[in-house]
N, C-alpha and C positions, 0 to 999 in steps of 0.2 A: 177756901178750895175755886179754884179754875176749873171750869167746863169748857164744852167746847161743840162747835157746830160747824156742820161741813154745808155750805151752800155753793149753788151753780151760779156764772155769772148775772143769769137774770133774775133769779131769787135775791141776790145781794143788793142789784140795781133796785128792784122793787122795795124792798126795807128801805136803802138810802132815799128814795124818793118820795114814798108813802108814811114814813117815820116808824110804822107797824105794819107787820104780817104775821098771817097764821102758820107761814113757814110753808116748805116743800111741799109737795102732794104728797106724800105720805105723812106728814104730819097733818095737813087738812083731813086726811081720808079716817086717821087714826083718833081725832083731837083734840091733838096736844102735840107740842112742840120737841123733836126727840134731839137729847143731847148724849155727848159722851165725857167721860172723865179722860185725863190724860194715861191712863192703863188701855183703854179701849178705842182712843179716836185713831188711829194707823188700822185697827182691825177695819172700823166702821167704815175708812175709807175704801179699803180693799174688799170687800162685802159689797158694798153699794155703790161704789165710785170709779171701782175699775177700768182705766183706761180712760179717762174721762180728763181732759184739760180744763181750765179755766175757774177752777175751784179756788173760793174761798175759806180760810179758816177763821170763825169767830170765837173771842174770849169773853167767857161773861164770869162774874162771882156769883158763885151758887146761892151766899147766905144774902145776896143782896135782891134774890128774887122770890115775892111771893107768889103763891100757887103755883110753887115746885113740888114734885112728891117724887122720889126714890123708889123706883119700882124694879121687880125682878125680870129680865128682859133675858136675852141671848147667853145662853149656857148659865142661867140662874141667878148671873150676876147685877147687881142695882146699877138700874141708868137712872139721869136725871130726865123727867118729863115735865115742860112748862104748859100748865093748864089755862093757859091765856095768851094774846097775841104778844111775840115776841117784837121789843119795841128797838129802837137805835140809841136809845138812850141806856139799855140797857147794857150795851155793848162795850166791853174796856179796849179791845183791840182787835184788830181785823188783818190777816197775812195772806197773799196769796199762796197756794199749794202748788208748786210747780211740778210737772209729772216729767220724771225722769229716766229714760231705761225701763219705762211700764210700771214705773212707782211713785206715789207722791212723797215729794221731799216736804220733812214738817220743821219747821222753826221749833226753838228751844220751847219746849212747855215750861213754864213757871209763873 
């Protein structure tokens, strides 16, 4: 199953440069890297990244991630949380999330 992480351009650049990251500021604060599913990622973008341009969507295979836990979050839904640094070699693919008329345009999520 694919899971998704939204990064701002500087966060994505840091992962590329260093090969690993503790994540975005909210991830560092919470002590784990937040991910979304295909069903929740658009809501995540709207709620936490509204109006922000220059975002990058990362896709990862959940079954390949050790230290991944599914925990209840927004509305009681289970969200994947990674309890270790996110590594560049965890990323299957990445794509930009262009902002068009105030909404992020997602690629096919498969």
